[in-house]
N, C-alpha and C positions, 0 to 999 in steps of 0.2 A: 623466859623473860620474867624479871622481878615484878611481882604484882604491885609493889609499891611505886612502880615507875609509870603507871597508867591508870586511867579510869574511863568510863563511858559517860558522855554527857548527852542528855536526851531532852528535847523540848516538850513542854505541856501541849495540850491540844484543845481545840473547841470543835465539837462535832455537830453534825446535822446542818448547821448554817441556814436555819429557817426551813426551806422546802426540802433540803437534801437529806432526809431521814435515812440513817444508816449508809449514806452514800458519800457525802461531802465532809471534809475535815480540814482544819487549819492548824498549822504548827505555830506556837507562840513562844515569845522570848522569855520564858520562865522555865528554868531547867532543873531536872533531877540529875544526880550524879551517882553512878554505881561502880563499885570496885571490889576486888578480891583481896582478902587478907584482913588485918586489923584496921579499924577505922582510923583515918589519918589525923583527925582532930575532933574537938568536942561537938562540932555541928553535924558530924556523921555518926551513924549508929549501926551496930551489927544487927542483922535481921535473922529471925529464926526460919526454919524450913517451910513454915506456912505462909510467909510473906510472899506477895505476888512476884516480887523480883527473884526470890530464892526458888520459887516453883518453876519459873521460866528458865532460870540458870541451870537447874538440875535437868529439866526437860531437854535442854540444848547440850547436855553433856558436861556441864561445869562441875568442878570439884573444889571443895574447900569453903571457908567462911566468906560471907558476902556482906558488904556494908552499903548503906544508902544515905545520901544527903539530899534533901528535897524541900524546897519552899512551896511546892505545888500542894494546895490544900486538898485533903481527902474528902470524897463525897460531895464535891461542889461543882461537878460538871466541867472540870478542866483537865480531865484525862490522867489523873494520878496513877491509877492502876495500869493503864496502857503504857505510860511513860516508863514506869519502873519495870514492867515486864519486858519492854524493849531493851532497857538497860541490862536486865539480868541475862536475857538470851544473847545479847551482843557480847556481854562480858565473857560468856562461856566460849564463844567463837574466838574472841581475842586471846583468851587464855590458851586455846588450842592452836590457833593459826598465826598469832602475832598481831602487832599493832595495825597492820594493813588489812585485817580481816574484813572490815566494813567497806573496803574498796572492791571486794570480790562479789560480783552480782549474784552468784549462786548461794553464797553464805547469807547475803542480805535477804534473798528470797526465802531461805530457811527461817530467818528471824521473823519475817512476815507470816509465814505459815504457822509457826509455833505460837506466836503472840496473838494472832487472829483467832486461833482455836481456843486459847485460854481466855481471851477477852470476850469471845462470842460474836464479835463483829470487828471489821477492820477500820472503821472510820475514826477511831482514836489512835490505833497503832500505826496506821498508814502515814499520817502526817508526822508522827513522832520519829518514824524511821527515815522518811525522805525529805521532810521539810516542805515549806510552802503551803499551798492549798491543793488538795488532792481529791480525785474521784476514786472511790473504792468499790469495786463490784466484781463478783465471781472470782475472788482471790487475786485480782489484778489491781494494782494501784497506778494511776496516771496523774502526773502533775499538770495542773492548769497553768498555762502561760499567764503571767501577771504583768500588766501594763500600768499598775498602780501600786503604791507602797504606803498604805494607810497606817495611822496609829490604831491600835485596838484597845479600847477602854473596857475593862471588865468590872462589873459591879457585883460584889459578893455579899449577899445578905448576912447580917450577923446572926449567929446561933442557929442557922438553918442548914441542914444537909439533906441529900436525897439518896435513895437507894436506886441504882439503875434497874435492878430486877423488879422492884416494886413499881417503879415508874413505867417500865415496859409492860407490866401486867395490866396497867390501866388502859392500854390502847386496844382497839378492836382488831380482830384477826382478818376482817374483811372491810373494805371501804367502797363507797360509791364510785362508779367509773368517772363521774364528773370531777370528783376530788383527786383521783389518781391523775387524770389528764391535766388538771390545774397545776399540780405539783411538778409533773414532767415539764410543763412549759416554764415554770419558775426556775427549775434547776438548769434548763437549757439557757435561759436568760442570764442566770448568774454566771455560768461559764463564759458566755459571750461577753458579758460586761467586764469581767476580769481580764479577758484577753484583749479587749479593745480599750481598756482604761476608762470605761464609761461609768463613773461613779454615780451618775444621776439615775441609772437603771437599777442600782443595787437594792434600793428600798423595796421596789415592787418585786424584784427577783428573790427576796427572802420571805415573801408572804407564804403562808403554809396552811393547809387544811387537814393534814394527817396526824400531827402529834402535838403541836404547840397549843392549840385551843384546849385540849384536854388537860395537858400538864399545867398550863397557866391558870386554869380554874382552881387548881389546888394551892397555888401560890400567887394570890392576886398582887402581892407586893412586887413580884417580878414583872407582871404585866404593866404595872405602873412605871417600873424602871425602863422598860422598852419604850413606852410612850414618852418618858422624860428625855431619853436619849435622842429619839427622833425629833422631838420638839426643839432640842438644843442644836440640831443641825447634823446629827449623825447620818452618814450615807445609808446605813442599814443597822438593824439591831435584832438580836435573836436570843432565844434561850439556849445557853451553851450546853451541849450534850443533853442530859436529862435534867439539867438545872441543879441547884437553883440559881447559879451564876447567869447573869445577862452579859452578853458581849456586844460591842458596837464598834463599827468601823467609821473613821472620820479623817478629815484632813489633819495631818500631824500638828499644824499650828493651832488647831482648835481643841486639842486633846484636854488641856487643863480646863477650858471652859465647859466641855462636855462632862468631865469628871465632877466638877462643882455642881452641875445641874442634877446629878443623880440623887435618888432619895437618901434621907439621912439614916435609914435603918440598915445601912451596910457600908462597906468600904470599897474603894476602887484601886485598881492597878492599871497603869498605862503601859502597854506593851507594844511590840511590833510583830510582824510576821517573821518567824524564824525560817530562814531559807536553807539551812545546813542539814537539819535533821540530826540523827544520831551520829556522833563523832567520837573518836578516841582522843583523849587529852593526855599528853605526856606530862607526868608530874615531876620528873627529875631530868 
């Protein structure tokens, strides 16, 4: 198959979703594109072998030059590395098995295994592979039934990035039983609210005691952004991944109002939940 005739399109993600540390992830309508061969236009660039997409591509058996085109910001908690790793591994299987490779459950399971190992956890790569909102645990990804279709407003502070490894190192290795039980209840409530379409329950369901208080102490402007989103009528708001981006779900008709209410020290994107996950796009 001519490499110029296809590419892999992969959504960004928001992980943790408040209480769901390393467990919950949401696919977003902001997409990276990965392909084999020379870059097709000036917005795409060829990547070297150290790039996360290229590492995943080679791990999955891919051969040849790889290009990436991505509007997903790096180091901002929107799953850039997970998305391009999914794109690279998927491109290797498409190269080998053809454009229907991502319809093969066994190959998709291999993409999940490879990218989860490279990423270190599955709550970014899971939603990028499968789309929607997912629960990732013990190497298994389950999609949450969704009876709501919100806008997702993300606020990205200007000039601030985070290192996932550094952020994770801030967190304790043990937590009080009461905090663990608190988060278990909130995650269960989040899943139930999504399945029932009960947006009124989401604010409480995204409360967290395990990671956000520690991470937000280092970026108080992000804590202010969460408060601003909730005050403006967001259903829920949380620190996306390890931050510094803040994400908020709201009624689509109120997305512009919510975006306007966010602090001035950053910029916003109004997105939706991506329900497709990684897909093969025919270019010719």
